N, C-alpha and C positions, 0 to 999 in steps of 0.2 A: 393762653389757656383754655379759651372757648373753643379753638380748633382741636386741641388735644382731648377735651372733654367730649366733643362731638365723635372724634375718632374712637375712643373707648366705648362710647354708647354704640356706635355702629358695629365695632368688632364683637361686642357682647351680644347684640341682637343677631348678627349673622351666625355667631356660634350656637345660640339657642335654637334658631331656626334650622340650621343644618342637623342639630341633635334631634329635634323634633320630627324631622323628615326621615331619619334613619328607620329602615323597616324593622319591625320587632323580631323578624326571624333571621336577620343578618348576623352572621358568627354564632348562630344557635345550633344545636343538634336535635333533630327530631328522630324518636324512636318508632318504628312501625313494628307493632306487635303482631305476629302471624300465628293464626291458630291451627295451621297445618304443618306437616313435616316438609323438610327440604326435598326438591327434586319432583314432586307431583305437580299436577296442573295447577292447583291452587298457588303454589309457589311460583310457577312461571307467570301467573297472572300479576302477581305482585311484583316480580322482577321487571316485567314490561312496563308497569306503571310508575313505579318509584322514581326512575330518574326524570320523568316528564312532570310528576307532581313537584319534584324540587325545582325544576325550571320554571314552574309557574307560580311558585310561591315567592312573593317579594323578599328579597334578601338572600335567596337561594340557600337555604340552610343545608348543613350536612345531614344526611338521612342514614340511618343504619337499621338493619333489619334483625329483629329477635324472634326466634322460633319458640313457640310455646304449645306444642302440640299435647293433646291429651283430653280424654273425656268427650270426644265429639265436638270440641270446641269450648267446653265448660271451662277448662283450666285458663285460657287466654281471656275469655270473656269475663270470668269472675276477678282476674287480676286487673283488667281494665277498669272495671266497675269499683273495685274496692281497694285496689293497691297502687294504681297509677295516680300520678298527680294531676290535677285538672289545670294544667297551665299552658295547654296547646302544644306541648313538647312530646306528647305520647299520642298516637292514634293506633287503632286497631284495624288489621285486615283480616276480616273473619269469614268463616264459611257460613252458608245459610242455616246450618244446624243450630247456630246460636239463637236464630230466631225461633225454630220449631221446639227446641228443648224449653225454652222459657214458657211458650204458649201451652205446651203440654204438661207443664208443672213438673218436669223430671227432677228426680233426686240430684243434689249436688249442684243445683242452679242457685247461685248466689247474687245474681244480678236482676235488675228490673228492666225489661226490654223497653219500656215506655220512658225511661229516663235517659237512656243513651242519646247522643247527639249524632244525627246520620249525615255523613258527608256525601255519599253517592256510591255507585256500583258500576263496574265496566261491562256487566253482562245481565241480561234478564232472559236469556234463551239457554236452556242447559238440559239437553236430551240425556237420558239414561238408557243404557242398553244391557240386556243380560245375554252372556255368552258361555260356552263350555269348551274345555278342551276336546280336541278331535278323539283322543283315545278313550274318552268316556263313552263313546258310541251312540250319541244322540244327535244325528244330523238333520233331524226334523223336530218340530215342536211336539209331534204325536209320539214320537219316541222318547222324548224328554218327559213327557207327562206320565208316560207308562213305565219309566225306570225309577225305582225308589233309591233312597240314599245319596242324593246329590249333596255333595259338600260345597258350600258357598263361602268363599273367604270375604273378609272385609277388614277395615282398619281397627275399629273398635265398636262396641255397642253404642248405639246412638249416633254413629257416623252416617252421613249421607248415603254412602254406598252399602251400609249395613242395612238401613231402613228400606232403601229401594229394593235391594235384594230380597228382603223379607216381603215387600210388596208384590214383587213379581212371583215369588214363591206361593204367596196366598192367593192371588188372583188367577194364578195359571193351574192351581190344584196340583202342585208338585207333591210327591209322595215322600214322606219320612226324610224331609230335607234336614241336613245338618248345617248349622252356622258357625264358622270358625273365625273369630275375631283375633286381633293381636299383631297384625301386619302393618308395615308402611306401604305407601302405594307402590314403590319399586319392588318390595318384597313380594307383593301379591302376584306381579308378572312371573317372578322366578318360581314362586309356589305353584302356579298354574303349569308352568312348564315341566317342573319335576314331578308333576302329579300328587302333590301334597294337598291340593285342593282340586275340585273339578270345575268350579265356575266362579263368576263374580259378577256384580252389577257394577257398571262403571260409567262415567261420563263419556259418551260418544266422542267428544272432541279429544279427550285423553287417549283413547284407543288409536284414533286416526292420526294423532301427533306422534306417539311413542311406538306403536306397533302396527302401521298401516297394512303390513303383509299378513297379519292375523285375519283380515277380511279379504284382501286381494289374493292372497295365495290359499285361503281355506284352512289356515292353521288352527284357527278356532271356529265353532259353529254358533252363528248369531241366532237368536230366538224371538226376542221381542224388544220393542222399544216403548219408553215412556216419553212422549212429546211435552215439553214445557217451553212454550205454552202450547196446548192442544192445537192441532192444525198446522203447526209450523214444521214442514217436513226437512229431515237431515238429507243432504244431497247424496250420500251414499248408502243410507240405510232406510230410505223411504218404502222399501219393499217389506220391511218387517212389519208384523202386525202390531198395532197400537195396543198398549195394555188395557186401555179403557174399553176395548172391544170384547173384553172378558169379564166385565162387570155384570153382576146378576140382578142388583136391585138398587134403590136409591140410597140405602146405607152405604153401600160400597162406592157408589158414585161420589157421595159427599166426602168419604175417606180419601179418594184419590184426588178430588178437587182441592181439599185443603192441603194435601202434601204438595201438589203441584204449586199452589200458591206460595207455600213456604220456599220452594226451590226458586221460584221467579225472582226473589229478591238477590239472586246471584251471590256474589262475594262482597257483602257490604262493608264499607270503611265507616268507622265509628270514632267518637271522640268521647272521653269520660264525662259523666254528668258534672255541671258546674264549671265547664270550660268557659273562660270569658267570652262574651258574645263578639267582641271585635276580632279575637282569634279564631273563632268559629266561622265568622264571615269571610276571613281571609282564606281559610282551609276549604270551605265550601266553593268559594270562586276559583280557587286553584284547581280544585277537583273538576269543576265544570269546564274549565279551559282544558285541563287534561283530557278529558273524555272527548272533548270536540276537536282535539289536535289531530291533524291528519297523519302526522309523522308517528304519534303515539299508536294510532290505529294500525298502521302499517307494521310497527314492532310487535303489537299484540297478536296480529294475525301470524307473524313469523314464529313467535315464541309459543303461543298457545294454540294456533292452528285453527282459530275461530275468529268471526267478525266481533267488533265491539258493539254491543247493543246496551247503551248506557241508560242507567237510572240516575237522575239527578237527585239532589238532597230532598227536595220537596215531594218527588214521586215516591221515593224510598220511605220516607216518613209516613206518607199516606198508606201505602201498602202494609207497613207494619201496624199502624194505628188500627186499620180495617181487617186485620187478619182474623178468619173466623175462630171463634172461642166456644163453639157449640159443644156442650159437655158430653154428649153421647158420642159424637165424632171423635173428639180429642181422646176420650177414654179408650175407643177402639184403636186410635193411631198409637197410643201408649203401650198397648198390648203388642202391636205389631213391632214397634221400635225397641221393645224389652228383650230380656235374655230368655224368657220362658217360651213354651210352645206357642205356635201360631193358633188363633182361635178357630173354631169350626165355622164354616160358612153357612 
């Protein structure tokens, strides 16, 4: 009887220990909520990262991607903040506009930036470039500044490409510029080639990945670059004038500095407020391992066309916490990012 009792106790203890050691994420499904549309550079960043994040989460959960484009990132961020369960099974792959929209107190923002939990980001370098279709007839910056009526396309009011396009137009003193929103990233390429728009601001990495011949074969005219961070040169576009060289005063310098800081947060990964600390720790550690994984870095370079420049959870949290919130600068940036006319300089 004593031997039987000992065996029962041993088996019970072994089963309990085995159960306790089963990773939380084993057999679970994690939803990655993506704030951009499919097929763009933002989508490629997520597709490069998700398989490696799964690899580094103990238990290797199934991971599915759900696209929720809209409002320059508002739609997905609002849902992550208000609609997603804080159980560690939903994370957000957001664009940097989610940060700037909240700091600028834009309408339709129903989330609190300081309450999100930050997991990390795969990039902190993100140059923007302004270019026009060859048929527009502005193969120099001087010709571009002299020719009125430039039609600049973008995804939506408040989107990164929309705001950077407006900043280019504002600081370059372009005349009677028209801003046309409502495209997806691939649609913008087609609209340019068909002459439905004349120009766009885009991530340099996106152009070099999807349409390298636009530069190499002179299909588009490239005019100016926005270095993020300032001083880091793009290997193929270093000859372009940096937009900061057109700043006229301290007010404009602060404006550009704030926007560049917003962009430096890259494509942040977030968890909803209230996510249990033990699951946050698992996700942050998995993100750290992913960003430092040499195979991931190779895959990211292959799919995105750019090097991984990681921001770990603590660094990303600090940048967001210290984001400038100077009222005068933010108010000017709100005008720039809105749908109305650009302000006078």
